[in-house]
C-alpha angles and dihedrals in degrees: 000000000000145000136193122299093278097030128137097256140012124186124184137164127222127190121227137172114251122209092268090060095248125130118237134165129243125194118230112200124196115209115196099162115085092213091061092065091073091062094074103036096125094043091048095053093044088055091051088057089057097043129099094228095058111169138124089262092070096053125110091240093058093052094043092051092047091051093051091053103037107017097102092083098043142053119228116243101178116167121201126190114210130182124179092340095310124116108228102166145015129192102194099203138159131200117223135170120229136172109235121177090345094309128109106233133187108226125193114198141156114281113257093013092144094059105022116099091204127029132178145132109283106236134166105257090224092055105047091159089074089074089062091049092054090050090047090057089055091049092048088052098042090134087077096064146032099199131026112203122190109173133176097022105165096203113072092194090061090054093046094051094047092047091053090048091054092047090051089053092054097258125130116240137182125196127186145168111261110182148325122263112206121206139185109220127180133178095203141009094265092057088047093053090059088073089059091054092065106124096232092053092048092046093053092047093050094048099050095043086059092052098058144301111333116200130183124202134181112213112199110152122088090239094052095045094046091051094049099042097085091058089046092052092047093051092046092051092048092047095050093045089082094050134075092250115062121220117280088223091075082082110076090210091066089053091050091048093054092046090053091048089054091055098047104029103036094064088058093054093242100109121067133175109202114200129194117195134189111206090339092307115119106253101172142349133210119194106204141174124212121208120165110313094339130093116204116208098207104168140352143183139176143197106283091209089070097040093116090068099045105247087177089066091052089050091048091051090052090050092051090049090052090051091052093046089053093049092241119155104205137051109192109203093193130229121335132057102238113170095251090057094049091050093067107019119110098180131049128204127185136222121212135189134217123199121184123196138185095229143024089239091060091051092046093052091046092051090049092053092049092050091049091051092050092049094049093047089052092054110100093212102048101017094098094049091046092049092053091048095049091048089058093045096045093049101039088110106036103023130248119331098197 
């Protein structure tokens, strides 16, 4: 079954060799209608549970919420790999059109790549060959795109394998390290309590407990989260107003995205808004996601009036205490190696990126632009101006990511 290049459905089958040496056939389905995503919600989330890249950013709810907030400027290009009625792989992609170096280019990238800490194809860990089949579909349909962009992939081996596959198919690829991803991991409660003994965390706790009544709440219901989100947005905007990167919540789409997340994720127990108050006044917020025995610290903000005494460290201590109380063994601090993360982290993950081009010239020009950007950002005189410019350029499609 097939349609035109931008049709409503496209089914194809691809043969592959299974471990027993026998040929079988797998159906690759292309979904380019947003409504069709809802038809496989349960199968999608069950697949996430079986995948190697197993975070909140791979769930059906995350992609559906992203699409509702940002889908107006993109076309879904979601690939699904089915075999005998079982979903074994999903490539949650979107097709956009951007002007790069004066040329209009069609870019295929992972859905939510601007705001997802970890992105990847969702593939059954016992069937790793499915990842290659999903990539092969993209290579077979290279006439649909000019640039394939896969950022923030936490498994370097996945990026290396896909890059080699693209090179073998005659495409030009480029892979690079993007950022560090610090984590706090503990095998037992005693090891976890060592995080709380960090001097900056203890200092913040001691100071604020002397200033008044400090309370800590975990908001987990859709009603509680929805009611508290406006205060969270306002504090985030005020906090970021004194930094180089403005708050992402200046974009109404980011507000809509978080409201939608609260409605679809909170009922599952996977979205939490942790609040720290001083005498009933909001002192700090931590927006977290819970999945299995891991707590993901996605975003945070604090009252700028108390910044001298590190309210963020008090909030971090409360979040670690919550993790220990819930018998969880990992606090994922997300992408970026800010000093406060490095102070307490005892594990370090990495995010990598893969870019695939049609020609060596396109890759060369892209590399040149990236090097110029890096050089300008490193310049003490124009770095600030360049940073502000690139934030606007990078987020012209999906909104601010700060």
